[in-house]
KEMARDREN-478511 format. One record per residue (C-alpha): x, z, y; residue in one letter. Coordinates in pm, whole numbers, plus 50000, padded with zeros to 5 digits. Layout:
N
X | Z | Y | A
...
% end
This chain:
67
50000 | 50000 | 50000 | M
50117 | 49923 | 50353 | V
50256 | 50223 | 50541 | D
50051 | 50222 | 50859 | G
50249 | 50509 | 51009 | K
50566 | 50302 | 50975 | E
50403 | 50003 | 51144 | I
50294 | 50232 | 51426 | E
50640 | 50390 | 51455 | R
50818 | 50054 | 51469 | L
50564 | 49910 | 51710 | R
50598 | 50199 | 51952 | T
50978 | 50182 | 51931 | L
50944 | 49828 | 52066 | K
50715 | 49955 | 52341 | G
50425 | 49736 | 52227 | W
50057 | 49816 | 52227 | T
49841 | 49736 | 51927 | Q
49705 | 49442 | 52126 | D
50054 | 49307 | 52192 | E
50157 | 49319 | 51827 | L
49823 | 49173 | 51726 | G
49868 | 48883 | 51965 | E
50213 | 48812 | 51823 | K
50078 | 48787 | 51467 | V
49739 | 48631 | 51538 | G
49508 | 48927 | 51481 | V
49326 | 49166 | 51711 | S
49474 | 49488 | 51835 | G
49183 | 49662 | 51669 | R
49293 | 49515 | 51334 | F
49646 | 49651 | 51389 | I
49488 | 49989 | 51458 | G
49299 | 49972 | 51130 | Y
49622 | 49891 | 50944 | L
49800 | 50179 | 51109 | E
49520 | 50419 | 51013 | K
49509 | 50284 | 50659 | G
49144 | 50181 | 50678 | T
49214 | 49810 | 50627 | R
49424 | 49605 | 50393 | K
49563 | 49260 | 50461 | T
49730 | 48975 | 50279 | D
50103 | 48942 | 50229 | T
50126 | 48655 | 50479 | D
50010 | 48884 | 50761 | K
50244 | 49161 | 50645 | I
50531 | 48911 | 50654 | K
50441 | 48812 | 51012 | L
50423 | 49177 | 51116 | I
50758 | 49253 | 50951 | A
50918 | 48952 | 51121 | D
50791 | 49057 | 51463 | E
50906 | 49415 | 51409 | L
51246 | 49298 | 51284 | G
51228 | 49459 | 50942 | V
51195 | 49354 | 50579 | L
50850 | 49335 | 50423 | V
50951 | 49612 | 50181 | D
51013 | 49841 | 50478 | D
50640 | 49833 | 50557 | L
50528 | 49961 | 50217 | Y
50494 | 50325 | 50125 | K
50778 | 50452 | 49914 | K
50705 | 50647 | 49600 | D
50848 | 50994 | 49623 | S
51006 | 51032 | 49283 | A
% end
């Protein structure tokens, strides 16, 4: 599952609003908010776009299992 808190952390480090990130990846700011809260899922293509804009690997946006 996508780690919404990590998306939010990386987005705010860049100084972007949800609307700004959403515009960069072709979704609404509201949708980014849903991802960050964990109330929405999305396809891997959108996750790739988000990762590219945030300057991280796709794997960095997924929750890590605490083993």
